[in-house]
C-alpha positions in Angstrom: -7.9 -42.5 -28.5 -8.2 -38.9 -29.6 -8.8 -35.8 -27.6 -12.0 -33.7 -27.5 -12.8 -31.8 -30.6 -9.9 -33.2 -32.6 -10.0 -35.4 -35.7 -9.4 -39.1 -35.5 -5.8 -40.3 -35.8 -7.0 -43.8 -36.7 -5.5 -44.8 -40.1 -7.2 -46.8 -42.8 -5.1 -49.9 -42.1 -6.5 -50.0 -38.6 -10.0 -49.4 -40.1 -9.5 -52.5 -42.3 -8.5 -54.5 -39.2 -11.5 -53.2 -37.3 -13.8 -54.1 -40.2 -12.5 -57.7 -40.1 -13.0 -57.8 -36.4 -16.6 -56.6 -36.7 -17.3 -59.3 -39.2 -15.7 -62.0 -37.1 -17.6 -60.9 -34.0 -20.9 -60.7 -35.9 -20.3 -64.3 -36.9 -19.2 -65.5 -33.4 -22.0 -63.9 -31.5 -24.8 -65.1 -33.8 -23.4 -68.6 -33.9 -23.1 -68.7 -30.1 -26.7 -67.5 -29.8 -28.0 -69.9 -32.5 -29.8 -67.1 -34.2 -29.2 -63.7 -35.8 -28.2 -62.0 -39.0 -24.5 -62.4 -39.6 -24.5 -61.8 -43.4 -26.5 -58.6 -43.2 -24.0 -57.4 -40.6 -21.0 -58.4 -42.7 -22.1 -56.3 -45.7 -22.0 -53.1 -43.7 -18.9 -53.7 -41.6 -16.6 -51.5 -43.7 -19.0 -48.7 -43.5 -19.3 -48.9 -39.7 -15.6 -49.4 -39.1 -14.8 -46.2 -41.0 -17.7 -44.3 -39.4 -17.0 -45.2 -35.8 -13.2 -44.9 -35.9 -12.9 -41.7 -37.9 -16.1 -39.7 -38.1 -18.6 -40.4 -35.3 -17.9 -37.8 -32.6 -19.0 -39.7 -29.5 -17.9 -39.8 -25.9 -18.5 -43.5 -25.1 -17.9 -42.9 -21.4 -20.7 -40.3 -21.4 -23.5 -41.4 -23.7 -25.7 -38.6 -22.5 -23.2 -35.8 -23.5 -25.3 -33.1 -25.3 -22.8 -32.7 -28.1 -22.5 -36.4 -29.0 -23.4 -37.5 -32.5 -26.1 -40.1 -32.8 -25.9 -43.6 -34.4 -29.2 -45.3 -35.3 -29.4 -48.7 -36.8 -32.6 -48.4 -38.9 -31.4 -51.8 -40.2 -32.0 -53.2 -36.7 -31.6 -56.8 -37.7 -27.9 -56.1 -38.1 -27.6 -56.0 -34.4 -24.6 -58.4 -34.3 -22.7 -55.6 -36.1 -23.9 -52.9 -33.7 -23.0 -55.0 -30.6 -19.6 -55.8 -32.2 -19.1 -52.0 -32.6 -19.9 -51.7 -28.9 -17.3 -54.3 -28.1 -14.7 -52.5 -30.4 -15.2 -49.2 -28.5 -14.9 -50.9 -25.1 -18.3 -50.6 -23.7 -19.4 -54.2 -24.1 -17.1 -57.1 -23.2 -16.3 -60.1 -25.4 -17.9 -62.3 -22.7 -21.2 -60.3 -22.9 -21.2 -60.4 -26.6 -20.7 -64.2 -26.6 -23.0 -65.1 -23.8 -25.5 -62.3 -23.7 -26.6 -61.9 -27.3 -30.3 -62.9 -27.8 -30.4 -64.6 -24.4 -33.3 -64.3 -22.0 -33.0 -61.5 -19.5 -29.9 -60.0 -21.2 -29.6 -56.5 -22.7 -28.1 -57.5 -26.1 -31.6 -58.2 -27.5 -32.3 -59.5 -31.0 -32.9 -55.9 -32.2 -31.5 -52.8 -30.5 -33.4 -51.1 -27.7 -32.6 -48.2 -25.4 -32.0 -50.6 -22.6 -28.5 -50.0 -23.9 -27.4 -46.4 -23.1 -25.8 -45.9 -26.5 -29.1 -46.7 -28.3 -31.5 -43.8 -28.8 -34.6 -45.6 -30.1 -35.7 -49.2 -30.7 -35.4 -50.5 -34.2 -36.1 -53.7 -36.1 -39.4 -52.8 -37.5 -38.0 -51.6 -40.8 -38.5 -48.1 -42.1 -38.5 -46.5 -38.6 -34.9 -45.6 -37.7 -34.6 -42.8 -40.3 -38.0 -41.3 -39.4 -37.1 -41.3 -35.7 -33.8 -39.7 -36.6 -35.6 -36.8 -38.2 -36.9 -36.0 -34.7 -33.5 -36.1 -33.2 -32.1 -34.0 -35.9 -34.9 -31.4 -35.5 -34.0 -31.3 -31.8 -30.3 -30.7 -32.5 -30.8 -28.0 -35.1 -33.8 -26.1 -33.8 -34.1 -26.6 -30.1 -30.7 -27.5 -28.7 -28.6 -25.5 -31.2 -26.0 -28.3 -31.2 -24.0 -29.3 -34.3 -24.2 -33.0 -33.7 -24.8 -35.3 -36.6 -27.4 -38.1 -36.8 -26.0 -41.1 -38.7 -28.5 -43.7 -39.7 -27.6 -47.1 -41.2 -30.4 -48.2 -43.5 -30.9 -51.5 -45.3 -31.8 -51.5 -49.0 -34.9 -53.7 -48.4 -36.5 -51.0 -46.1 -36.1 -48.4 -48.9 -39.4 -49.9 -50.2 -41.2 -48.5 -47.1 -43.0 -45.3 -47.7 -42.0 -44.0 -44.2 -38.4 -43.7 -45.4 -39.4 -41.3 -48.1 -41.7 -39.4 -45.7 -38.5 -39.0 -43.6 -36.4 -37.7 -46.4 -39.1 -35.3 -47.5 -39.5 -33.8 -44.1 -35.7 -33.7 -43.6 -35.4 -31.7 -46.8 -38.3 -29.4 -45.8 -36.6 -28.6 -42.5 -33.1 -28.4 -44.1 -31.6 -31.1 -41.8 -28.1 -31.0 -43.0 -27.2 -32.8 -39.8 -28.9 -36.0 -40.9 -27.0 -38.6 -42.9 -28.5 -41.9 -44.1 -26.1 -44.6 -45.1 -27.9 -47.1 -47.3 -26.3 -50.6 -47.3 -27.2 -51.8 -50.8 -26.3 -55.5 -50.6 -29.0 -56.5 -53.2 -30.5 -59.3 -51.2 -33.6 -59.2 -48.9 -35.1 -62.0 -46.9 -36.5 -64.0 -49.8 -34.3 -63.0 -52.7 -33.3 -59.9 -54.6 -34.7 -56.5 -53.5 -36.9 -54.4 -55.7 -34.0 -52.4 -57.2 -31.1 -54.8 -56.7 -27.8 -53.0 -57.3 -29.4 -50.2 -59.3 -27.6 -47.5 -57.3 -28.6 -44.8 -59.7 -32.2 -45.5 -59.1 -31.7 -45.1 -55.3 -29.8 -41.9 -55.9 -32.4 -40.4 -58.2 -35.1 -41.1 -55.8 -33.2 -39.6 -52.9 -32.4 -36.5 -54.9 -36.0 -36.2 -55.9 -36.8 -35.8 -52.2 -34.2 -33.1 -51.8 -31.3 -35.1 -50.5 -27.7 -34.7 -51.5 -26.5 -38.2 -52.7 -23.1 -39.8 -52.7 -22.8 -43.1 -54.5 -19.8 -45.3 -53.5 -18.3 -48.8 -53.3 -19.2 -49.8 -49.8 -16.1 -51.9 -49.5 -13.6 -49.3 -50.7 -12.3 -47.7 -47.4 -10.9 -44.7 -49.1 -14.2 -43.9 -50.9 -16.1 -44.6 -47.7 -13.9 -42.2 -45.7 -14.3 -39.5 -48.3 -18.0 -39.8 -48.4 -18.4 -39.8 -44.6 -16.2 -36.7 -44.5 -18.3 -34.9 -47.0 -21.6 -36.0 -45.3 -20.3 -34.8 -42.0 -20.1 -31.3 -43.3 -23.4 -29.8 -42.0 -23.2 -26.6 -43.9 -25.5 -27.9 -46.6 -29.2 -27.3 -47.1 -30.6 -30.8 -46.6 -29.9 -34.4 -45.6 -27.2 -36.5 -47.2 -27.8 -40.0 -48.5 -24.8 -42.3 -49.0 -25.7 -45.1 -51.4 -23.2 -47.8 -50.8 -22.9 -50.9 -53.0 -22.0 -53.9 -50.8 -22.0 -57.6 -50.8 -24.1 -59.6 -48.4 -21.8 -61.9 -46.4 -18.7 -60.0 -47.5 -15.5 -61.6 -46.3 -16.5 -65.3 -46.4 -16.5 -66.7 -49.9 -19.0 -69.5 -49.2 -21.8 -67.1 -48.5 -21.0 -64.0 -50.4 -24.0 -62.7 -52.4 -25.9 -65.8 -51.6 -29.7 -65.6 -51.2 -29.8 -68.6 -48.8 -28.2 -67.1 -45.7 -30.5 -64.3 -44.6 -31.2 -64.4 -40.9 -29.3 -67.7 -40.4 -26.3 -68.1 -38.1 -23.4 -70.2 -39.4 -23.1 -73.7 -37.8 -20.0 -73.9 -35.6 -17.8 -75.6 -38.2 -18.8 -73.1 -40.8 -18.2 -70.2 -38.4 -14.7 -71.6 -37.7 -14.0 -71.5 -41.5 -15.3 -68.0 -41.8 -13.3 -66.7 -38.9 -10.2 -68.3 -40.3 -10.8 -66.8 -43.7 -11.2 -63.4 -42.1 -7.9 -63.7 -40.3 -9.0 -64.9 -36.9 -10.3 -63.3 -33.7 -9.1 -59.9 -32.8 -9.6 -57.7 -29.7 -8.9 -54.2 -31.0 -10.3 -51.3 -29.0 -10.7 -48.3 -31.3 -12.4 -45.1 -30.6 -12.9 -42.1 -32.9 -13.1 -38.4 -32.2 -14.8 -37.0 -29.1 -17.1 -34.0 -29.5 -16.1 -30.6 -28.3 -17.8 -28.9 -25.3 -21.5 -28.6 -25.5 -23.1 -25.2 -26.3 -26.6 -25.7 -25.2 -28.8 -22.7 -25.8 -30.2 -21.1 -22.7 -33.8 -21.9 -22.0 -36.0 -19.3 -20.3 -37.8 -20.4 -17.2 -41.1 -18.9 -18.4 -41.1 -18.5 -22.2 -42.9 -15.4 -23.4 -46.0 -15.4 -25.5 -48.6 -17.5 -23.6 -50.6 -17.4 -20.4 -49.3 -20.0 -18.0 -52.6 -20.1 -16.1 -54.8 -23.1 -16.6 -57.8 -22.3 -18.9 -61.0 -21.3 -17.2 -64.5 -22.2 -18.5 -68.0 -21.4 -17.2 -70.3 -24.3 -16.4 -73.0 -24.6 -19.1 -71.0 -22.8 -21.8 -70.6 -25.0 -24.9 -66.9 -25.6 -25.7 -65.4 -28.3 -27.9 -62.9 -30.5 -26.1 -60.5 -30.2 -29.1 -60.5 -26.4 -28.6 -59.8 -26.9 -24.9 -56.8 -29.1 -25.9 -55.3 -26.1 -27.7 -55.9 -23.8 -24.8 -54.3 -26.2 -22.3 -51.3 -26.9 -24.6 -50.5 -23.2 -24.8 -50.8 -22.8 -21.0 -48.5 -25.9 -20.5 -46.0 -24.5 -23.0 -45.9 -21.2 -21.1 -44.7 -23.0 -18.0 -42.4 -25.6 -19.6 -40.0 -24.8 -22.4 -39.5 -28.5 -23.1 -43.1 -28.8 -24.4 -43.2 -29.2 -28.2 -46.1 -29.9 -30.5 -46.5 -31.6 -33.9 -49.5 -32.0 -36.2 -50.3 -33.5 -39.5 -51.8 -30.5 -41.4 -55.0 -30.4 -39.5 -53.9 -28.1 -36.7 -56.8 -25.7 -37.4 -59.1 -28.6 -36.6 -57.2 -30.2 -33.7 -56.5 -26.7 -32.3 -52.8 -27.4 -32.1 -52.7 -24.2 -34.2 -53.0 -22.2 -31.0 -49.7 -23.6 -29.8 -48.2 -23.1 -33.3 -49.2 -19.5 -33.3 -47.9 -18.8 -29.8 -44.7 -20.9 -29.9 -43.7 -21.3 -33.6 -40.2 -22.3 -32.6 -41.5 -25.3 -30.8 -44.0 -26.4 -33.3 -43.2 -28.8 -36.2 -45.6 -29.3 -39.0 -45.5 -32.8 -40.5 -48.1 -32.2 -43.2 -50.1 -35.3 -44.2 -47.5 -37.8 -42.9 -48.8 -39.4 -39.8 -46.1 -42.0 -39.6 -43.4 -39.3 -39.7 -45.3 -37.2 -37.2 -45.2 -40.0 -34.6 -41.6 -40.8 -35.5 -40.5 -37.2 -35.1 -42.3 -37.1 -31.8 -40.4 -40.2 -30.8 -37.1 -38.7 -31.7 -37.9 -35.5 -29.8 -39.0 -37.5 -26.8 -35.8 -39.5 -26.9 -34.0 -36.1 -26.6 -36.0 -35.3 -23.4 -38.7 -33.1 -24.9 -42.4 -33.3 -23.9 -43.9 -34.0 -27.3 -47.6 -33.7 -28.1 -48.7 -35.0 -31.5 -52.2 -34.5 -32.9 -54.3 -35.4 -35.9 -57.7 -36.8 -36.6 -58.1 -39.9 -34.4 -58.8 -42.1 -37.4 -55.5 -41.3 -39.0 -53.4 -42.6 -36.1 -54.2 -46.0 -37.5 -51.7 -45.3 -40.2 -49.0 -44.8 -37.6 -49.8 -47.6 -35.3 -46.5 -49.5 -35.8 -44.7 -46.3 -34.9 -46.8 -46.0 -31.7 -46.1 -49.6 -30.9 -42.4 -49.2 -31.4 -42.5 -46.0 -29.3 -43.5 -48.2 -26.4 -40.6 -50.6 -27.2 -38.3 -47.5 -27.1 -39.7 -46.6 -23.7 -40.3 -43.0 -24.8 -43.1 -40.8 -23.4 -45.5 -39.7 -26.2 -48.6 -37.7 -25.9 -51.0 -38.4 -28.7 -54.2 -36.4 -29.3 -56.9 -37.6 -31.7 -59.8 -35.4 -32.6 -63.0 -36.0 -34.7 -63.7 -39.3 -33.1 -66.8 -41.5 -33.7 -70.1 -41.0 -35.5 -70.4 -37.7 -33.6 -68.5 -35.9 -36.3 -71.5 -36.1 -38.6 -71.6 -35.5 -42.4 -67.9 -36.3 -43.2 -68.8 -40.0 -43.1 -67.0 -43.2 -42.1 -63.6 -42.5 -43.6 -63.1 -39.7 -41.0 -64.7 -41.5 -38.1 -62.4 -43.1 -35.6 -64.3 -46.1 -34.3 -61.4 -48.3 -33.4 -58.9 -45.9 -31.8 -59.7 -46.7 -28.2 -59.1 -50.4 -28.8 -55.9 -49.7 -30.7 -54.4 -47.4 -28.0 -55.5 -49.6 -25.1 -53.5 -52.5 -26.7 -50.2 -50.6 -26.6 -48.0 -51.7 -23.8 -48.1 -49.4 -20.8 -50.4 -47.0 -22.5 -52.8 -44.5 -20.9 -56.1 -43.8 -22.7 -58.2 -40.7 -21.8 -61.6 -39.5 -23.1 -62.8 -36.2 -21.6 -66.4 -35.0 -21.9 -65.9 -31.3 -21.3 -63.4 -28.4 -21.6 -62.4 -28.4 -17.9 -61.6 -32.1 -17.8 -59.8 -31.8 -21.1 -57.5 -29.1 -19.8 -56.8 -31.0 -16.6 -56.0 -34.2 -18.5 -53.6 -32.4 -20.8 -51.7 -31.5 -17.6 -51.9 -35.1 -16.5 -50.5 -36.3 -19.8 -47.5 -34.1 -19.4 -46.5 -35.9 -16.3 -47.6 -39.4 -17.4 -44.9 -41.8 -18.6 -45.3 -44.0 -21.6 -47.7 -43.6 -24.5 -50.7 -41.6 -23.5 -53.7 -40.9 -25.8 -56.4 -38.2 -25.5 -59.6 -38.6 -27.5 -61.3 -35.2 -28.3 -64.7 -34.4 -29.7 -65.5 -32.3 -32.7 -68.7 -30.7 -31.5 -69.2 -28.2 -28.7 -70.8 -29.5 -25.5 -71.7 -27.9 -22.1 -69.0 -27.5 -19.6 -69.8 -29.8 -16.7 -67.1 -29.1 -14.1 -65.8 -26.0 -12.4 -62.3 -24.7 -13.0 -59.8 -26.3 -10.7 -61.6 -29.7 -10.6 -58.9 -32.5 -10.6 -58.9 -35.5 -13.0 -56.3 -38.0 -12.0 -55.3 -40.7 -14.4 -57.2 -43.8 -13.4 -60.1 -41.9 -11.9 -63.7 -41.2 -12.8 -66.5 -38.8 -11.8 -69.9 -39.7 -10.4 -72.3 -37.0 -11.7 -75.6 -38.5 -10.4 -76.1 -40.8 -7.5 -78.4 -41.6 -4.6 -78.8 -44.2 -1.9 -81.5 -46.0 -4.0 -80.1 -46.0 -7.5 -81.6 -48.7 -9.8 -79.2 -48.6 -12.8 -75.8 -47.2 -13.6 -75.2 -45.3 -16.8 -71.5 -45.2 -18.0 -70.4 -42.8 -20.6 -67.3 -40.9 -21.9 -67.0 -38.0 -24.2 -70.2 -37.3 -26.2 -72.1 -40.2 -24.6 -71.7 -38.8 -21.1 -74.0 -35.9 -22.1 -76.5 -38.5 -23.5 -76.3 -40.4 -20.2 -77.1 -37.2 -18.2 -80.1 -36.5 -20.4 -81.2 -40.1 -20.0 -80.9 -39.9 -16.2 -83.2 -36.9 -16.2 -85.7 -38.7 -18.3 -85.5 -41.8 -16.2 -86.0 -39.8 -13.0 -89.4 -38.7 -14.4 -90.3 -42.4 -14.5 -89.2 -43.0 -11.0 -86.0 -44.7 -11.9 -82.9 -43.4 -10.2 -79.8 -43.7 -12.4 -76.2 -43.3 -11.3 -74.1 -41.6 -14.0 -70.4 -42.2 -14.2 -68.0 -40.1 -16.4 -65.4 -42.8 -17.3 -62.9 -40.3 -18.6 -59.9 -42.6 -17.9 -60.4 -45.7 -20.0 -57.0 -47.1 -19.3 -56.4 -47.4 -16.4 -60.1 -47.6 -15.6 -61.5 -46.8 -12.2 -62.4 -50.3 -11.2 -63.3 -49.3 -7.6 -66.0 -46.8 -8.5 -67.4 -49.2 -11.1 -67.5 -52.0 -8.6 -69.3 -49.8 -6.1 -71.8 -48.7 -8.7 -72.5 -52.3 -9.8 -73.0 -53.4 -6.2 -75.4 -50.4 -5.5 -77.5 -51.1 -8.7 -77.6 -54.9 -8.5 -75.2 -55.2 -11.4 -77.5 -53.3 -13.8 -75.3 -51.1 -16.2 -75.8 -49.3 -19.5 -72.5 -48.6 -21.2 -72.7 -46.2 -24.2 -69.7 -45.5 -26.4 -69.1 -43.9 -29.7 -66.8 -46.7 -30.8 -67.0 -50.2 -32.3 -68.0 -52.9 -29.8 -64.6 -54.4 -29.5 -61.9 -53.1 -27.2 -63.3 -49.7 -26.2 -65.1 -48.4 -23.2 -67.4 -51.4 -22.8 -64.5 -53.8 -22.9 -62.6 -51.7 -20.3 -65.6 -51.6 -17.9 -66.6 -55.2 -18.1 -63.0 -56.4 -17.9 -62.5 -54.3 -14.8 -65.6 -55.6 -13.1 -64.6 -59.2 -13.8 -61.2 -58.6 -12.4 -62.7 -57.2 -9.2 -64.8 -60.3 -8.7 -68.3 -59.0 -9.7 -69.6 -62.6 -10.0 -71.9 -64.7 -8.0 -71.8 -68.2 -6.6 -70.5 -71.0 -8.8 -69.5 -68.5 -11.5 -73.1 -67.1 -12.0 -72.6 -63.6 -13.1 -74.4 -60.8 -11.1 -73.8 -58.3 -13.9 -76.6 -57.3 -16.2 -75.1 -55.1 -18.8 -76.6 -53.3 -21.8 -73.7 -52.4 -24.1 -74.5 -49.7 -26.6 -71.6 -49.2 -29.1 -71.6 -48.5 -32.9 -72.5 -51.8 -34.5 -73.2 -50.9 -38.2 -71.2 -49.1 -40.9 -72.2 -45.4 -40.6 -72.7 -43.0 -43.4 -73.2 -39.2 -43.6 -75.7 -37.3 -41.6 -76.1 -34.8 -38.8 -74.6 -35.6 -35.4 -78.1 -36.1 -34.0 -79.1 -38.4 -36.8 -76.0 -40.5 -36.5 -76.1 -40.8 -32.7 -79.7 -41.9 -32.9 -79.0 -44.4 -35.7 -76.1 -45.9 -33.7 -78.4 -46.1 -30.6 -76.3 -43.7 -28.5 -78.8 -40.9 -27.9 -80.7 -40.4 -24.6 -83.8 -42.2 -25.9 -81.9 -45.4 -26.6 -80.1 -45.2 -23.2 -83.5 -44.8 -21.5 -84.9 -47.8 -23.4 -81.9 -49.9 -22.4 -82.3 -48.9 -18.7 -86.0 -49.7 -18.8 -85.2 -53.2 -20.1 -82.6 -53.8 -17.4 -84.8 -52.5 -14.5 -88.1 -54.0 -15.6 -89.6 -50.5 -15.5 -93.2 -51.7 -14.8 -92.1 -52.4 -11.3 -91.7 -48.7 -10.6 -94.6 -46.4 -9.8 -94.1 -44.2 -12.9 -92.7 -46.8 -15.2 -93.7 -46.7 -18.9 
């Protein structure tokens, strides 16, 4: 053990013993589980032994200590190595390692997750650990004013992922000298040799081209490793450090060294016995490295200067774009909460995140056209306890979907805001039109999906998002539409608003966003025909207000028109019909009482005006009126057409 703030006293001879123990325990745990990646763990054992025992400043008894370094396994499949490290520092027992790895209901899962208090973010989807680490490093350097380092173990296979290079690019832009990537270049991927093999110079040139300082070493030479880690730990530089380490897959067991046949395969028991014997047998070393000095957290003002903390106020009837209301609400939220941060992908003047950037530049991070890195940085910031909002055009979140999905696995709270959704955006054409985003976001585990129709509801829902756990998504609209609700109206997650209703409604019109305004216009037109229409603002698409929908379906004999600026699959229509089926809106012997007209975007749109495109898609008031007439049999009504 070492004392706080002092250098490690662990010698390289002990590091060598620790490395052997890490290899042995990686073999034992994966063989016991009958699955895992022992050879991928063995290649990096020397690197981790030196890092953990001599350079990682971490109080293992207090994983939440503000000054702790951070260790991220971007190479998440090497979890046997990580869990063997946890055994070596004394926070995981040998019994748990041998009986809990990859077992149902246990915390030592196949790839690391934050169910373990020493894990910041979930990894295993390759190319994500380093991007997430950028967010943690941003927090340390710019928000927390801590000198902790963020160490990331990367595999050479994942260096083919573009997200890795996005991460290095942004780390260089923000001069994140507190970020160190250790690339385990063992030459072999899942199906054979990697793209670059052992061409260490190529890795180094590429990293340098993205602004990183590079150190090329033999990943099994403990002295060289120690020197490189010491150099990388010096955070006085102007950018990230990349250690390119040549290693051998399966190092330490001659039968499998540099063999392409053992990726992701545990050794059979007899083979594992031979490997353990060759490595010198089972050890039970407990070795800890340096502990960080006292935290020096920067003081955070209770009410940051610059913005108005009052909720935005709008006048009913005024035309305001919901994307603009998002910017207003974010500024107000930031004025009250210094933990609110914002990110955008070079479209902040369109998403209106620019309002926050102008008011609180120290809490805004521009990720340029790098949506994967934007979501990853938000994930890292959220892992550090910040209330992160990330915005871009809704269509472009599709690029970052795996990062969103993994954010849910990490259990972080992310607030995502997508503007310019649907055919409503007009002349830009289909490349810019998000028509699948609602389905995409609804499918994320534990997500919340919101689609406001006016400025007042947008501002209220931004406030709701700040207090909502998990992944939340707000869909905003490009055009300006009338304010429908008075200032102070509440919009709880899972709720809806009934804007038109009577005791003798004949049909229910359900809309959200732009289509709600079309539903209101349609209701007025239907009233002239003697058809009373109930209108529901389904601003919360997940969770959806099943109770209000059920009540409306009952009141209107199951007749519903659902209009949405989205593809037919997985959006508002799916949410509504699924909710009604769950609440039992069916008749005897399974005969459905529902009579639904679903109006989504069926075709491939092109360019045009907003009005032209909404009409083409069948989403304007005239089409909603026509659908309502078909459902109600309008000739039965006195003024029916």
